[in-house]
C-alpha positions in Angstrom: -10.5 19.5 8.3 -7.0 20.0 7.0 -5.3 16.7 5.9 -1.5 17.0 5.1 -0.6 13.6 5.1 -2.2 10.3 4.0 -0.6 7.0 5.3 -2.1 3.9 3.5 -1.4 0.3 4.4 -1.1 -1.9 1.4 -0.5 -5.7 1.3 -0.8 -6.0 -2.1 -4.3 -7.7 -2.1 -7.1 -6.6 -4.4 -9.0 -4.8 -1.5 -5.7 -3.3 -0.3 -5.5 -1.8 -3.9 -8.8 -0.7 -3.3 -7.5 1.4 -0.3 -4.6 2.9 -2.3 -7.3 4.2 -4.8 -8.8 5.7 -1.7 -6.0 7.1 -0.4 -4.7 8.4 -3.9 -8.2 10.1 -4.4 -8.1 11.9 -0.9 -4.5 13.1 -1.0 -5.3 14.7 -4.3 -7.9 16.6 -3.1 -6.6 17.9 -0.1 -3.0 18.3 -1.8 -1.5 16.2 0.8 1.3 13.7 1.0 0.7 10.3 0.4 2.8 7.8 2.2 2.3 4.1 0.7 3.3 1.5 3.7 4.2 -2.0 3.0 5.1 -4.6 5.7 7.1 -7.6 4.1 5.8 -10.2 6.3 7.1 -13.3 4.3 11.2 -11.5 3.9 10.8 -10.8 7.6 9.8 -14.6 8.4 12.5 -16.0 6.1 15.0 -13.9 8.0 14.3 -14.7 11.3 13.7 -18.3 10.6 17.1 -18.6 8.7 19.1 -16.6 11.8 17.4 -19.4 14.3 18.9 -22.2 12.1 22.1 -20.4 11.9 22.1 -19.9 8.4 22.0 -16.1 6.9 19.4 -15.6 4.3 20.5 -14.4 1.0 22.3 -10.7 1.1 19.8 -9.6 -1.4 16.7 -11.1 -0.3 15.1 -7.8 1.4 16.5 -5.6 -1.6 14.9 -7.9 -4.6 11.4 -8.1 -2.6 11.3 -4.4 -2.0 12.3 -3.6 -5.6 9.0 -6.3 -6.5 6.9 -4.5 -4.4 7.9 -0.9 -5.8 7.7 -2.3 -9.8 3.8 -3.5 -8.6 2.9 0.0 -6.7 4.4 2.6 -9.0 2.6 1.9 -12.3 -0.9 2.3 -9.9 0.7 5.9 -8.9 2.2 7.2 -12.2 -0.8 10.0 -12.8 -0.8 10.9 -8.6 -1.1 14.4 -8.8 1.0 15.2 -5.6 4.3 14.2 -3.6 4.5 10.6 -2.5 6.4 8.4 -0.6 6.9 4.7 0.0 7.8 3.1 3.7 8.7 -0.6 2.9 10.2 -2.6 5.3 10.8 -6.0 6.5 10.7 -5.7 10.5 7.2 -7.7 11.6 3.4 -7.9 11.2 2.2 -5.6 9.7 -0.9 -5.1 12.1 1.8 -4.3 14.6 4.2 -2.4 12.6 1.2 -0.3 11.2 0.6 1.3 14.9 4.6 1.8 15.1 4.4 3.7 11.2 1.5 5.8 12.2 2.8 7.3 15.5 6.3 7.9 13.5 4.6 9.5 10.6 1.8 11.4 12.2 -0.6 11.6 9.2 -3.7 13.0 9.8 -5.6 10.2 7.7 -4.6 6.4 7.9 -6.3 4.3 5.0 -6.2 0.5 5.9 -8.5 -2.5 5.0 -10.8 -4.4 7.1 -7.9 -7.1 7.7 -6.0 -4.4 10.0 -9.5 -3.1 11.9 -8.4 -4.9 15.1 -5.4 -2.4 15.2 -8.1 0.8 15.0 -8.2 1.7 18.7 -4.5 1.4 19.0 -3.6 3.7 15.7 -2.9 7.5 16.5 -4.9 9.1 13.6 -8.2 9.1 11.9 -9.1 6.0 10.3 -11.0 4.9 7.0 -11.5 1.4 6.7 -12.0 -0.7 3.2 -13.5 -3.7 2.8 
């Protein structure tokens, strides 16, 4: 089996950080690219809610939140021995976006937590579920 890309869905919970460790280990073992996906659901909700009230969200809300996520994730990957890329966005619910991001990225393996297990039938890749 050849693995060129591993996508890990991280929501910054302890179990998702465990999933990140698994993804990191597998990516290094196969010399695969590691793609770390994080959906900023709270930022998406704030932007959508403020728009519905006719009030714009803070212009740098998304950028600050993304920097905060990167500040938490990068130290966990500082000793990574393979390529790594981050997909950090605020476009919807994680479970829904996961299916779309997997379709766009086309990884051979997707690592998720049990929280997103209901998305497995829709994910177009092999899936490793961490609990």
